C-alpha positions, -999 to +999 in steps of 0.1 A: +771-518+225+766-487+248+776-491+288+752-480+312+768-458+339+767-468+378+748-446+399+780-434+417+794-423+378+763-402+372+760-381+408+797-376+401+792-356+367+789-320+374+758-301+360+756-263+348+724-243+355+712-222+321+698-186+332+658-177+337+648-171+304+636-135+315+678-133+321+686-139+286+704-101+271+678-087+244+692-087+210+686-047+192+673-049+159+684-007+146+665+003+111+678+034+097+663+054+069+700+063+050+684+092+037+670+113+068+700+101+089+664+085+115+667+055+135+648+029+156+659+008+183+636-022+187+645-042+215+631-081+214+642-114+232+646-133+204+667-136+173+643-149+147+619-119+156+647-100+146+663-116+117+620-114+106+621-078+112+652-074+091+635-092+063+602-069+066+627-035+065+641-052+029+604-060+017+598-022+028+627-015+011+612-026-026+579+000-020+595+031-013+622+039-034+643+060-034+642+057+006+665+035+014+662+014+050+692-008+066+686-033+093+712-043+117+709-071+146+732-070+176+737-071+214 
């Protein structure tokens, strides 16, 4: 059985504040065309969006042959 915390025990705990969502670091998705040495940097706020962008680049590679695009996600 779990022990209930008293008010003083709860008040003695430390809470950390998370930063505002607008202050989170940007994720940069860099799409690079290997044949032409051209690149595009796409700033996004959400890593799920970054993964979707790279998945789209991979899909484009299947129809743009022999053009070879690469996708890298970084901060």
